[in-house]
N, CA, C and O atoms as a CHARMM CRD file, in Angstrom:
* protein
*
  368
    1    1 PHE  N    -10.75400 -15.06300   5.14500 PROA 1      0.00000
    2    1 PHE  CA   -11.04100 -13.69700   4.72200 PROA 1      0.00000
    3    1 PHE  C    -10.85100 -13.56000   3.21800 PROA 1      0.00000
    4    1 PHE  O     -9.97000 -14.19000   2.63400 PROA 1      0.00000
    5    2 THR  N    -11.68600 -12.73200   2.59800 PROA 2      0.00000
    6    2 THR  CA   -11.47800 -12.37500   1.19600 PROA 2      0.00000
    7    2 THR  C    -10.90200 -10.96700   1.15900 PROA 2      0.00000
    8    2 THR  O    -10.90000 -10.26800   2.17200 PROA 2      0.00000
    9    3 LEU  N    -10.41800 -10.55300   0.00400 PROA 3      0.00000
   10    3 LEU  CA    -9.84900  -9.21200  -0.11400 PROA 3      0.00000
   11    3 LEU  C    -10.86500  -8.14100   0.25000 PROA 3      0.00000
   12    3 LEU  O    -10.50600  -7.11600   0.82900 PROA 3      0.00000
   13    4 LYS  N    -12.13100  -8.37000  -0.08400 PROA 4      0.00000
   14    4 LYS  CA   -13.15800  -7.37400   0.24500 PROA 4      0.00000
   15    4 LYS  C    -13.37200  -7.22800   1.74700 PROA 4      0.00000
   16    4 LYS  O    -13.88200  -6.20000   2.19500 PROA 4      0.00000
   17    5 ASP  N    -12.99500  -8.23100   2.53400 PROA 5      0.00000
   18    5 ASP  CA   -13.14400  -8.17500   3.99100 PROA 5      0.00000
   19    5 ASP  C    -11.96800  -7.48000   4.67500 PROA 5      0.00000
   20    5 ASP  O    -12.03400  -7.18200   5.86700 PROA 5      0.00000
   21    6 MET  N    -10.91000  -7.22400   3.93900 PROA 6      0.00000
   22    6 MET  CA    -9.70000  -6.65100   4.52500 PROA 6      0.00000
   23    6 MET  C     -9.71800  -5.13100   4.47200 PROA 6      0.00000
   24    6 MET  O    -10.49400  -4.53100   3.72800 PROA 6      0.00000
   25    7 ARG  N     -8.85800  -4.52400   5.26600 PROA 7      0.00000
   26    7 ARG  CA    -8.66300  -3.08000   5.24500 PROA 7      0.00000
   27    7 ARG  C     -7.77400  -2.74300   4.05200 PROA 7      0.00000
   28    7 ARG  O     -6.92100  -3.53700   3.65600 PROA 7      0.00000
   29    8 SER  N     -7.98200  -1.55900   3.48800 PROA 8      0.00000
   30    8 SER  CA    -7.14700  -1.06400   2.38600 PROA 8      0.00000
   31    8 SER  C     -6.34200   0.12700   2.88100 PROA 8      0.00000
   32    8 SER  O     -6.88400   1.04600   3.49500 PROA 8      0.00000
   33    9 TYR  N     -5.06000   0.10200   2.61200 PROA 9      0.00000
   34    9 TYR  CA    -4.16800   1.17100   3.06300 PROA 9      0.00000
   35    9 TYR  C     -3.38700   1.73200   1.88900 PROA 9      0.00000
   36    9 TYR  O     -2.90700   0.99300   1.02900 PROA 9      0.00000
   37   10 LEU  N     -3.26800   3.06400   1.86700 PROA 10     0.00000
   38   10 LEU  CA    -2.36400   3.70900   0.94600 PROA 10     0.00000
   39   10 LEU  C     -1.01900   3.79400   1.65400 PROA 10     0.00000
   40   10 LEU  O     -0.93000   4.24300   2.79600 PROA 10     0.00000
   41   11 ILE  N      0.02000   3.35800   0.96100 PROA 11     0.00000
   42   11 ILE  CA     1.38100   3.40500   1.49800 PROA 11     0.00000
   43   11 ILE  C      2.23500   4.17800   0.51000 PROA 11     0.00000
   44   11 ILE  O      2.20700   3.91600  -0.69300 PROA 11     0.00000
   45   12 THR  N      2.98700   5.12300   1.02500 PROA 12     0.00000
   46   12 THR  CA     3.97100   5.80100   0.20100 PROA 12     0.00000
   47   12 THR  C      5.28300   5.80300   0.97000 PROA 12     0.00000
   48   12 THR  O      5.29700   5.83800   2.20100 PROA 12     0.00000
   49   13 PHE  N      6.37500   5.76700   0.23500 PROA 13     0.00000
   50   13 PHE  CA     7.67600   5.67200   0.89800 PROA 13     0.00000
   51   13 PHE  C      8.75900   6.35300   0.08300 PROA 13     0.00000
   52   13 PHE  O      8.60600   6.58900  -1.11600 PROA 13     0.00000
   53   14 LYS  N      9.85900   6.66500   0.76000 PROA 14     0.00000
   54   14 LYS  CA    11.08100   7.15100   0.13400 PROA 14     0.00000
   55   14 LYS  C     12.21600   6.39600   0.79300 PROA 14     0.00000
   56   14 LYS  O     12.42400   6.50900   2.00100 PROA 14     0.00000
   57   15 SER  N     12.94800   5.62800   0.00700 PROA 15     0.00000
   58   15 SER  CA    13.99100   4.78500   0.57600 PROA 15     0.00000
   59   15 SER  C     14.96900   4.35100  -0.50500 PROA 15     0.00000
   60   15 SER  O     14.58500   4.15400  -1.65800 PROA 15     0.00000
   61   16 GLU  N     16.22500   4.20300  -0.13100 PROA 16     0.00000
   62   16 GLU  CA    17.21100   3.61600  -1.04200 PROA 16     0.00000
   63   16 GLU  C     17.00400   2.10000  -1.12500 PROA 16     0.00000
   64   16 GLU  O     17.54000   1.45000  -2.02200 PROA 16     0.00000
   65   17 ASN  N     16.23900   1.54700  -0.20500 PROA 17     0.00000
   66   17 ASN  CA    15.95700   0.11500  -0.14300 PROA 17     0.00000
   67   17 ASN  C     14.64400  -0.20300  -0.87900 PROA 17     0.00000
   68   17 ASN  O     13.89500  -1.09600  -0.48000 PROA 17     0.00000
   69   18 LYS  N     14.38600   0.53500  -1.94400 PROA 18     0.00000
   70   18 LYS  CA    13.12000   0.46700  -2.67600 PROA 18     0.00000
   71   18 LYS  C     12.75300  -0.95700  -3.09700 PROA 18     0.00000
   72   18 LYS  O     11.60700  -1.37300  -2.92100 PROA 18     0.00000
   73   19 ASN  N     13.69400  -1.69700  -3.64100 PROA 19     0.00000
   74   19 ASN  CA    13.38500  -3.04100  -4.14800 PROA 19     0.00000
   75   19 ASN  C     12.91100  -3.97800  -3.04000 PROA 19     0.00000
   76   19 ASN  O     11.98500  -4.76100  -3.25100 PROA 19     0.00000
   77   20 GLN  N     13.52800  -3.90800  -1.86900 PROA 20     0.00000
   78   20 GLN  CA    13.10900  -4.75300  -0.74900 PROA 20     0.00000
   79   20 GLN  C     11.72500  -4.34100  -0.24100 PROA 20     0.00000
   80   20 GLN  O     10.92000  -5.19300   0.13600 PROA 20     0.00000
   81   21 ILE  N     11.45500  -3.05400  -0.23300 PROA 21     0.00000
   82   21 ILE  CA    10.13800  -2.57600   0.20600 PROA 21     0.00000
   83   21 ILE  C      9.06500  -3.05400  -0.76700 PROA 21     0.00000
   84   21 ILE  O      8.00600  -3.51500  -0.34400 PROA 21     0.00000
   85   22 ILE  N      9.32800  -2.94700  -2.04800 PROA 22     0.00000
   86   22 ILE  CA     8.35800  -3.40400  -3.04600 PROA 22     0.00000
   87   22 ILE  C      8.14900  -4.91500  -2.93900 PROA 22     0.00000
   88   22 ILE  O      7.01700  -5.39000  -3.03600 PROA 22     0.00000
   89   23 LYS  N      9.21700  -5.66500  -2.74200 PROA 23     0.00000
   90   23 LYS  CA     9.08100  -7.11800  -2.53700 PROA 23     0.00000
   91   23 LYS  C      8.16000  -7.40400  -1.35300 PROA 23     0.00000
   92   23 LYS  O      7.33700  -8.31800  -1.40100 PROA 23     0.00000
   93   24 HSD  N      8.30800  -6.61700  -0.29700 PROA 24     0.00000
   94   24 HSD  CA     7.47100  -6.80800   0.88800 PROA 24     0.00000
   95   24 HSD  C      6.01200  -6.43800   0.57900 PROA 24     0.00000
   96   24 HSD  O      5.09400  -7.14600   0.99200 PROA 24     0.00000
   97   25 ILE  N      5.80400  -5.35300  -0.13200 PROA 25     0.00000
   98   25 ILE  CA     4.44500  -4.92100  -0.48900 PROA 25     0.00000
   99   25 ILE  C      3.72300  -6.01100  -1.27600 PROA 25     0.00000
  100   25 ILE  O      2.56700  -6.32200  -0.98700 PROA 25     0.00000
  101   26 VAL  N      4.39200  -6.58800  -2.26100 PROA 26     0.00000
  102   26 VAL  CA     3.72000  -7.57400  -3.10500 PROA 26     0.00000
  103   26 VAL  C      3.54400  -8.92300  -2.40400 PROA 26     0.00000
  104   26 VAL  O      2.96100  -9.84700  -2.97300 PROA 26     0.00000
  105   27 SER  N      4.04100  -9.03700  -1.18300 PROA 27     0.00000
  106   27 SER  CA     3.79400 -10.25300  -0.40100 PROA 27     0.00000
  107   27 SER  C      2.43700 -10.21000   0.30000 PROA 27     0.00000
  108   27 SER  O      1.98700 -11.22200   0.83800 PROA 27     0.00000
  109   28 PHE  N      1.78300  -9.05200   0.29900 PROA 28     0.00000
  110   28 PHE  CA     0.45800  -8.93300   0.91900 PROA 28     0.00000
  111   28 PHE  C     -0.59500  -9.54700   0.00100 PROA 28     0.00000
  112   28 PHE  O     -0.37700  -9.66100  -1.20500 PROA 28     0.00000
  113   29 PRO  N     -1.73800  -9.94500   0.56800 PROA 29     0.00000
  114   29 PRO  CA    -2.76600 -10.64100  -0.23100 PROA 29     0.00000
  115   29 PRO  C     -3.28900  -9.83900  -1.41700 PROA 29     0.00000
  116   29 PRO  O     -3.58700 -10.40700  -2.46800 PROA 29     0.00000
  117   30 GLY  N     -3.40000  -8.53200  -1.25600 PROA 30     0.00000
  118   30 GLY  CA    -3.89100  -7.68400  -2.34000 PROA 30     0.00000
  119   30 GLY  C     -3.07000  -6.41700  -2.40100 PROA 30     0.00000
  120   30 GLY  O     -2.70100  -5.86300  -1.36600 PROA 30     0.00000
  121   31 TYR  N     -2.77900  -5.95300  -3.60400 PROA 31     0.00000
  122   31 TYR  CA    -2.00900  -4.71700  -3.75400 PROA 31     0.00000
  123   31 TYR  C     -2.22300  -4.14800  -5.14600 PROA 31     0.00000
  124   31 TYR  O     -2.55200  -4.86600  -6.09000 PROA 31     0.00000
  125   32 ALA  N     -2.02600  -2.83300  -5.25100 PROA 32     0.00000
  126   32 ALA  CA    -2.07100  -2.15400  -6.54500 PROA 32     0.00000
  127   32 ALA  C     -1.01900  -1.05700  -6.52100 PROA 32     0.00000
  128   32 ALA  O     -0.91400  -0.29600  -5.55900 PROA 32     0.00000
  129   33 LYS  N     -0.25300  -0.99000  -7.58500 PROA 33     0.00000
  130   33 LYS  CA     0.78300   0.03400  -7.71800 PROA 33     0.00000
  131   33 LYS  C      0.16900   1.25500  -8.38300 PROA 33     0.00000
  132   33 LYS  O     -0.26300   1.19000  -9.53400 PROA 33     0.00000
  133   34 ILE  N      0.13100   2.36000  -7.66400 PROA 34     0.00000
  134   34 ILE  CA    -0.37600   3.61100  -8.21400 PROA 34     0.00000
  135   34 ILE  C      0.76200   4.33600  -8.92600 PROA 34     0.00000
  136   34 ILE  O      0.60600   4.84400 -10.03700 PROA 34     0.00000
  137   35 LYS  N      1.89500   4.36800  -8.26200 PROA 35     0.00000
  138   35 LYS  CA     3.11000   5.00300  -8.73500 PROA 35     0.00000
  139   35 LYS  C      4.26200   4.22400  -8.13100 PROA 35     0.00000
  140   35 LYS  O      4.03700   3.40900  -7.23700 PROA 35     0.00000
  141   36 GLU  N      5.47000   4.43900  -8.58000 PROA 36     0.00000
  142   36 GLU  CA     6.60200   3.64400  -8.08700 PROA 36     0.00000
  143   36 GLU  C      6.67600   3.58700  -6.56800 PROA 36     0.00000
  144   36 GLU  O      7.01700   2.54800  -6.00400 PROA 36     0.00000
  145   37 ASP  N      6.36200   4.68900  -5.90400 PROA 37     0.00000
  146   37 ASP  CA     6.47500   4.74100  -4.44400 PROA 37     0.00000
  147   37 ASP  C      5.12800   4.96000  -3.74700 PROA 37     0.00000
  148   37 ASP  O      5.08100   5.34200  -2.57800 PROA 37     0.00000
  149   38 VAL  N      4.04000   4.71500  -4.47200 PROA 38     0.00000
  150   38 VAL  CA     2.68900   4.85800  -3.91500 PROA 38     0.00000
  151   38 VAL  C      1.89900   3.59400  -4.24900 PROA 38     0.00000
  152   38 VAL  O      1.72600   3.25600  -5.42000 PROA 38     0.00000
  153   39 TRP  N      1.42700   2.90600  -3.22900 PROA 39     0.00000
  154   39 TRP  CA     0.73900   1.63000  -3.38800 PROA 39     0.00000
  155   39 TRP  C     -0.51400   1.59900  -2.52100 PROA 39     0.00000
  156   39 TRP  O     -0.60900   2.31300  -1.52300 PROA 39     0.00000
  157   40 ILE  N     -1.46700   0.76800  -2.91100 PROA 40     0.00000
  158   40 ILE  CA    -2.59500   0.40000  -2.05900 PROA 40     0.00000
  159   40 ILE  C     -2.39200  -1.07500  -1.72800 PROA 40     0.00000
  160   40 ILE  O     -2.17800  -1.89400  -2.62200 PROA 40     0.00000
  161   41 ILE  N     -2.46100  -1.40700  -0.44500 PROA 41     0.00000
  162   41 ILE  CA    -2.37300  -2.81900  -0.07900 PROA 41     0.00000
  163   41 ILE  C     -3.55400  -3.18800   0.78900 PROA 41     0.00000
  164   41 ILE  O     -4.19600  -2.32600   1.38900 PROA 41     0.00000
  165   42 GLN  N     -3.83500  -4.47700   0.84900 PROA 42     0.00000
  166   42 GLN  CA    -4.91500  -4.98900   1.68100 PROA 42     0.00000
  167   42 GLN  C     -4.34700  -5.96500   2.69400 PROA 42     0.00000
  168   42 GLN  O     -3.51300  -6.81400   2.38100 PROA 42     0.00000
  169   43 THR  N     -4.82500  -5.81500   3.91300 PROA 43     0.00000
  170   43 THR  CA    -4.35200  -6.63900   5.00700 PROA 43     0.00000
  171   43 THR  C     -5.36500  -6.57900   6.14800 PROA 43     0.00000
  172   43 THR  O     -6.24200  -5.71600   6.17000 PROA 43     0.00000
  173   44 ASN  N     -5.23100  -7.50400   7.09000 PROA 44     0.00000
  174   44 ASN  CA    -6.04300  -7.46700   8.30400 PROA 44     0.00000
  175   44 ASN  C     -5.36000  -6.69400   9.42500 PROA 44     0.00000
  176   44 ASN  O     -5.92400  -6.54800  10.51000 PROA 44     0.00000
  177   45 MET  N     -4.14300  -6.19600   9.17300 PROA 45     0.00000
  178   45 MET  CA    -3.40900  -5.44500  10.19400 PROA 45     0.00000
  179   45 MET  C     -4.05500  -4.08100  10.44100 PROA 45     0.00000
  180   45 MET  O     -4.76500  -3.54700   9.58900 PROA 45     0.00000
  181   46 LYS  N     -3.79600  -3.54400  11.60200 PROA 46     0.00000
  182   46 LYS  CA    -4.15100  -2.15300  11.91700 PROA 46     0.00000
  183   46 LYS  C     -3.05100  -1.26200  11.33600 PROA 46     0.00000
  184   46 LYS  O     -1.96600  -1.74800  11.01500 PROA 46     0.00000
  185   47 HSD  N     -3.32300   0.02900  11.20100 PROA 47     0.00000
  186   47 HSD  CA    -2.36800   0.93300  10.56100 PROA 47     0.00000
  187   47 HSD  C     -1.00800   0.97400  11.26900 PROA 47     0.00000
  188   47 HSD  O      0.02400   1.01500  10.60000 PROA 47     0.00000
  189   48 LYS  N     -0.98900   0.96400  12.58800 PROA 48     0.00000
  190   48 LYS  CA     0.28600   1.00200  13.31100 PROA 48     0.00000
  191   48 LYS  C      1.03500  -0.31800  13.18100 PROA 48     0.00000
  192   48 LYS  O      2.26300  -0.33000  13.09300 PROA 48     0.00000
  193   49 GLU  N      0.30300  -1.42900  13.17000 PROA 49     0.00000
  194   49 GLU  CA     0.93600  -2.73700  12.94400 PROA 49     0.00000
  195   49 GLU  C      1.58100  -2.77800  11.56100 PROA 49     0.00000
  196   49 GLU  O      2.68900  -3.28700  11.39300 PROA 49     0.00000
  197   50 LEU  N      0.86800  -2.23400  10.57500 PROA 50     0.00000
  198   50 LEU  CA     1.38100  -2.22000   9.21200 PROA 50     0.00000
  199   50 LEU  C      2.64300  -1.36500   9.12500 PROA 50     0.00000
  200   50 LEU  O      3.63600  -1.77100   8.52100 PROA 50     0.00000
  201   51 ARG  N      2.59500  -0.19700   9.72300 PROA 51     0.00000
  202   51 ARG  CA     3.78600   0.66400   9.75800 PROA 51     0.00000
  203   51 ARG  C      4.96200  -0.07900  10.37800 PROA 51     0.00000
  204   51 ARG  O      6.05800  -0.10600   9.81900 PROA 51     0.00000
  205   52 ASP  N      4.72500  -0.67800  11.53100 PROA 52     0.00000
  206   52 ASP  CA     5.79300  -1.38300  12.23900 PROA 52     0.00000
  207   52 ASP  C      6.31000  -2.58600  11.44300 PROA 52     0.00000
  208   52 ASP  O      7.47100  -2.97500  11.57800 PROA 52     0.00000
  209   53 ASN  N      5.44800  -3.16400  10.62300 PROA 53     0.00000
  210   53 ASN  CA     5.81500  -4.30700   9.80100 PROA 53     0.00000
  211   53 ASN  C      6.90300  -3.95200   8.78400 PROA 53     0.00000
  212   53 ASN  O      7.64700  -4.82900   8.34300 PROA 53     0.00000
  213   54 PHE  N      6.99900  -2.68600   8.41500 PROA 54     0.00000
  214   54 PHE  CA     8.00300  -2.22600   7.45900 PROA 54     0.00000
  215   54 PHE  C      9.27200  -1.71300   8.13400 PROA 54     0.00000
  216   54 PHE  O     10.26300  -1.43400   7.45900 PROA 54     0.00000
  217   55 ASN  N      9.25000  -1.59000   9.44000 PROA 55     0.00000
  218   55 ASN  CA    10.33200  -0.92900  10.16100 PROA 55     0.00000
  219   55 ASN  C     11.71900  -1.50900   9.87900 PROA 55     0.00000
  220   55 ASN  O     12.68200  -0.75700   9.73100 PROA 55     0.00000
  221   56 SER  N     11.82600  -2.81600   9.80500 PROA 56     0.00000
  222   56 SER  CA    13.14700  -3.43600   9.61100 PROA 56     0.00000
  223   56 SER  C     13.72300  -3.14700   8.22300 PROA 56     0.00000
  224   56 SER  O     14.92000  -3.33600   8.00500 PROA 56     0.00000
  225   57 LEU  N     12.89600  -2.69500   7.29000 PROA 57     0.00000
  226   57 LEU  CA    13.35800  -2.39800   5.93200 PROA 57     0.00000
  227   57 LEU  C     13.79400  -0.94600   5.75800 PROA 57     0.00000
  228   57 LEU  O     14.35500  -0.58100   4.72500 PROA 57     0.00000
  229   58 LEU  N     13.53500  -0.12500   6.76500 PROA 58     0.00000
  230   58 LEU  CA    13.78700   1.30800   6.65900 PROA 58     0.00000
  231   58 LEU  C     14.99500   1.72700   7.47100 PROA 58     0.00000
  232   58 LEU  O     15.22700   1.22100   8.56900 PROA 58     0.00000
  233   59 LYS  N     15.75900   2.65100   6.92600 PROA 59     0.00000
  234   59 LYS  CA    16.91700   3.19200   7.61500 PROA 59     0.00000
  235   59 LYS  C     16.43100   4.31000   8.54600 PROA 59     0.00000
  236   59 LYS  O     15.87600   5.31100   8.09300 PROA 59     0.00000
  237   60 GLU  N     16.64700   4.12300   9.85200 PROA 60     0.00000
  238   60 GLU  CA    16.14600   5.07000  10.85500 PROA 60     0.00000
  239   60 GLU  C     16.71400   6.46900  10.61900 PROA 60     0.00000
  240   60 GLU  O     17.91400   6.64600  10.41000 PROA 60     0.00000
  241   61 GLY  N     15.82400   7.44800  10.65800 PROA 61     0.00000
  242   61 GLY  CA    16.22600   8.83900  10.50400 PROA 61     0.00000
  243   61 GLY  C     16.47700   9.27500   9.07000 PROA 61     0.00000
  244   61 GLY  O     16.75500  10.44900   8.82300 PROA 61     0.00000
  245   62 VAL  N     16.38300   8.34500   8.11700 PROA 62     0.00000
  246   62 VAL  CA    16.67300   8.65600   6.72000 PROA 62     0.00000
  247   62 VAL  C     15.46000   8.35400   5.83100 PROA 62     0.00000
  248   62 VAL  O     14.98200   9.22700   5.10700 PROA 62     0.00000
  249   63 ASP  N     14.97000   7.11500   5.89200 PROA 63     0.00000
  250   63 ASP  CA    13.86500   6.68800   5.03700 PROA 63     0.00000
  251   63 ASP  C     12.52300   7.16800   5.58300 PROA 63     0.00000
  252   63 ASP  O     12.36700   7.40800   6.78000 PROA 63     0.00000
  253   64 LEU  N     11.57100   7.30000   4.68300 PROA 64     0.00000
  254   64 LEU  CA    10.22700   7.76700   5.04200 PROA 64     0.00000
  255   64 LEU  C      9.18200   6.72900   4.65800 PROA 64     0.00000
  256   64 LEU  O      9.31500   6.04200   3.64500 PROA 64     0.00000
  257   65 LEU  N      8.13700   6.62400   5.48300 PROA 65     0.00000
  258   65 LEU  CA     7.00100   5.74700   5.19400 PROA 65     0.00000
  259   65 LEU  C      5.74900   6.42900   5.72300 PROA 65     0.00000
  260   65 LEU  O      5.73900   6.95500   6.83600 PROA 65     0.00000
  261   66 PHE  N      4.68700   6.41600   4.91000 PROA 66     0.00000
  262   66 PHE  CA     3.40400   6.97700   5.32800 PROA 66     0.00000
  263   66 PHE  C      2.32900   5.94700   5.02100 PROA 66     0.00000
  264   66 PHE  O      2.26900   5.41200   3.91300 PROA 66     0.00000
  265   67 VAL  N      1.47400   5.66900   6.01000 PROA 67     0.00000
  266   67 VAL  CA     0.39800   4.69100   5.88600 PROA 67     0.00000
  267   67 VAL  C     -0.90600   5.36100   6.28700 PROA 67     0.00000
  268   67 VAL  O     -0.98200   6.00000   7.33700 PROA 67     0.00000
  269   68 ILE  N     -1.93600   5.21800   5.45500 PROA 68     0.00000
  270   68 ILE  CA    -3.25600   5.76300   5.80500 PROA 68     0.00000
  271   68 ILE  C     -4.32500   4.76600   5.36300 PROA 68     0.00000
  272   68 ILE  O     -4.24800   4.19400   4.27500 PROA 68     0.00000
  273   69 ASP  N     -5.31300   4.57200   6.21700 PROA 69     0.00000
  274   69 ASP  CA    -6.43100   3.67000   5.93100 PROA 69     0.00000
  275   69 ASP  C     -7.36200   4.35000   4.92800 PROA 69     0.00000
  276   69 ASP  O     -7.86900   5.44000   5.19100 PROA 69     0.00000
  277   70 VAL  N     -7.58400   3.71600   3.79800 PROA 70     0.00000
  278   70 VAL  CA    -8.46400   4.26500   2.76200 PROA 70     0.00000
  279   70 VAL  C     -9.65900   3.35100   2.49000 PROA 70     0.00000
  280   70 VAL  O    -10.31200   3.46600   1.45200 PROA 70     0.00000
  281   71 THR  N     -9.93900   2.45500   3.41600 PROA 71     0.00000
  282   71 THR  CA   -11.05900   1.53300   3.26000 PROA 71     0.00000
  283   71 THR  C    -12.36100   2.31700   3.12100 PROA 71     0.00000
  284   71 THR  O    -12.64600   3.21200   3.91800 PROA 71     0.00000
  285   72 ASP  N    -13.14100   1.97500   2.11000 PROA 72     0.00000
  286   72 ASP  CA   -14.45500   2.57600   1.87100 PROA 72     0.00000
  287   72 ASP  C    -14.41100   4.09700   1.70100 PROA 72     0.00000
  288   72 ASP  O    -15.36400   4.78900   2.06100 PROA 72     0.00000
  289   73 GLN  N    -13.32400   4.61000   1.16300 PROA 73     0.00000
  290   73 GLN  CA   -13.20200   6.05100   0.92600 PROA 73     0.00000
  291   73 GLN  C    -13.43000   6.36100  -0.55000 PROA 73     0.00000
  292   73 GLN  O    -13.11200   5.56000  -1.42800 PROA 73     0.00000
  293   74 ALA  N    -13.98600   7.53700  -0.79800 PROA 74     0.00000
  294   74 ALA  CA   -14.18600   7.97500  -2.17600 PROA 74     0.00000
  295   74 ALA  C    -12.82700   8.29000  -2.79000 PROA 74     0.00000
  296   74 ALA  O    -11.90200   8.70600  -2.09100 PROA 74     0.00000
  297   75 TRP  N    -12.71500   8.09000  -4.09700 PROA 75     0.00000
  298   75 TRP  CA   -11.45900   8.39300  -4.78200 PROA 75     0.00000
  299   75 TRP  C    -11.75000   8.73500  -6.23000 PROA 75     0.00000
  300   75 TRP  O    -12.80600   8.39700  -6.76400 PROA 75     0.00000
  301   76 ALA  N    -10.80200   9.40700  -6.85300 PROA 76     0.00000
  302   76 ALA  CA   -10.89100   9.75500  -8.26400 PROA 76     0.00000
  303   76 ALA  C     -9.47100   9.73600  -8.82100 PROA 76     0.00000
  304   76 ALA  O     -8.50200   9.92200  -8.08600 PROA 76     0.00000
  305   77 SER  N     -9.36200   9.51200 -10.11000 PROA 77     0.00000
  306   77 SER  CA    -8.02600   9.44600 -10.71100 PROA 77     0.00000
  307   77 SER  C     -8.06300   9.90700 -12.15300 PROA 77     0.00000
  308   77 SER  O     -9.12500  10.00500 -12.76800 PROA 77     0.00000
  309   78 LEU  N     -6.89000  10.18700 -12.67600 PROA 78     0.00000
  310   78 LEU  CA    -6.70500  10.50000 -14.09100 PROA 78     0.00000
  311   78 LEU  C     -5.46100   9.78000 -14.58100 PROA 78     0.00000
  312   78 LEU  O     -4.42400   9.78700 -13.91800 PROA 78     0.00000
  313   79 ASN  N     -5.57100   9.17000 -15.72600 PROA 79     0.00000
  314   79 ASN  CA    -4.41600   8.61200 -16.42800 PROA 79     0.00000
  315   79 ASN  C     -3.66300   7.52300 -15.67900 PROA 79     0.00000
  316   79 ASN  O     -2.45800   7.36000 -15.87300 PROA 79     0.00000
  317   80 ILE  N     -4.35600   6.77600 -14.82900 PROA 80     0.00000
  318   80 ILE  CA    -3.69500   5.60200 -14.26300 PROA 80     0.00000
  319   80 ILE  C     -4.08400   4.39900 -15.12000 PROA 80     0.00000
  320   80 ILE  O     -5.14000   4.40700 -15.75300 PROA 80     0.00000
  321   81 PRO  N     -3.25500   3.38300 -15.14500 PROA 81     0.00000
  322   81 PRO  CA    -3.55800   2.22600 -15.99500 PROA 81     0.00000
  323   81 PRO  C     -4.92400   1.60500 -15.67400 PROA 81     0.00000
  324   81 PRO  O     -5.36200   1.60100 -14.52400 PROA 81     0.00000
  325   82 ASN  N     -5.57500   1.08900 -16.69500 PROA 82     0.00000
  326   82 ASN  CA    -6.90300   0.48900 -16.54100 PROA 82     0.00000
  327   82 ASN  C     -6.92400  -0.64200 -15.52300 PROA 82     0.00000
  328   82 ASN  O     -7.87500  -0.75600 -14.74900 PROA 82     0.00000
  329   83 ASP  N     -5.88500  -1.48500 -15.51000 PROA 83     0.00000
  330   83 ASP  CA    -5.88600  -2.59700 -14.56900 PROA 83     0.00000
  331   83 ASP  C     -5.84100  -2.10000 -13.12400 PROA 83     0.00000
  332   83 ASP  O     -6.45400  -2.70200 -12.24300 PROA 83     0.00000
  333   84 VAL  N     -5.12300  -1.01500 -12.88000 PROA 84     0.00000
  334   84 VAL  CA    -5.07800  -0.43400 -11.52900 PROA 84     0.00000
  335   84 VAL  C     -6.42600   0.18500 -11.19000 PROA 84     0.00000
  336   84 VAL  O     -6.94600  -0.02600 -10.09500 PROA 84     0.00000
  337   85 SER  N     -6.99100   0.94100 -12.11000 PROA 85     0.00000
  338   85 SER  CA    -8.29900   1.55600 -11.90000 PROA 85     0.00000
  339   85 SER  C     -9.36900   0.49500 -11.62800 PROA 85     0.00000
  340   85 SER  O    -10.19900   0.66400 -10.73500 PROA 85     0.00000
  341   86 ASN  N     -9.34900  -0.57600 -12.38400 PROA 86     0.00000
  342   86 ASN  CA   -10.32000  -1.65600 -12.17600 PROA 86     0.00000
  343   86 ASN  C    -10.13800  -2.30900 -10.80900 PROA 86     0.00000
  344   86 ASN  O    -11.12100  -2.63100 -10.14200 PROA 86     0.00000
  345   87 TRP  N     -8.88600  -2.50800 -10.38500 PROA 87     0.00000
  346   87 TRP  CA    -8.61000  -3.08700  -9.07700 PROA 87     0.00000
  347   87 TRP  C     -9.15100  -2.16900  -7.97500 PROA 87     0.00000
  348   87 TRP  O     -9.77400  -2.63600  -7.02100 PROA 87     0.00000
  349   88 LEU  N     -8.91200  -0.87700  -8.11300 PROA 88     0.00000
  350   88 LEU  CA    -9.39300   0.09100  -7.12300 PROA 88     0.00000
  351   88 LEU  C    -10.92700   0.08800  -7.05700 PROA 88     0.00000
  352   88 LEU  O    -11.50400   0.12000  -5.97000 PROA 88     0.00000
  353   89 LYS  N    -11.57300   0.04900  -8.21100 PROA 89     0.00000
  354   89 LYS  CA   -13.03400   0.01200  -8.24100 PROA 89     0.00000
  355   89 LYS  C    -13.57000  -1.24600  -7.53100 PROA 89     0.00000
  356   89 LYS  O    -14.59900  -1.20500  -6.85700 PROA 89     0.00000
  357   90 LYS  N    -12.86600  -2.32400  -7.69600 PROA 90     0.00000
  358   90 LYS  CA   -13.32100  -3.58700  -7.11400 PROA 90     0.00000
  359   90 LYS  C    -13.10200  -3.66000  -5.60900 PROA 90     0.00000
  360   90 LYS  O    -13.94700  -4.18800  -4.88600 PROA 90     0.00000
  361   91 PHE  N    -11.97000  -3.13200  -5.12700 PROA 91     0.00000
  362   91 PHE  CA   -11.60100  -3.36300  -3.73600 PROA 91     0.00000
  363   91 PHE  C    -11.64700  -2.14200  -2.82300 PROA 91     0.00000
  364   91 PHE  O    -11.51800  -2.30100  -1.60900 PROA 91     0.00000
  365   92 LEU  N    -11.82200  -0.94200  -3.34300 PROA 92     0.00000
  366   92 LEU  CA   -11.94300   0.21600  -2.44700 PROA 92     0.00000
  367   92 LEU  C    -13.37700   0.64200  -2.29800 PROA 92     0.00000
  368   92 LEU  O    -13.66500   1.60000  -1.58200 PROA 92     0.00000
C-alpha cells in the first residue's frame, strides 16, 4: 500500500500522557501535525480499530480522544505551516 491508498483520520486528544500519544502517532506510515493535540494520520485501520489502538495510552474516565475519517474530504486552512499544507494537499 502507498499513503494515497490509505484512509486519513483526524485525531485530537487531551491527555497528561501527551508525549507517549505523540510517539504512537508518529509510528504510523503517514502523519501531519496540525496543532499540538490535532493530527492527521494515515492507516489501513477502520476508525474504531484506530480508536482502540490508542486505548492503552489513555487514562480511563480522564483522557479524551476523538477520531474521524477525513479521507477525500474538502478542507481549508489559514496560517498553518507550508510543509503541513503541502502534505494535506498531497494526501487528503
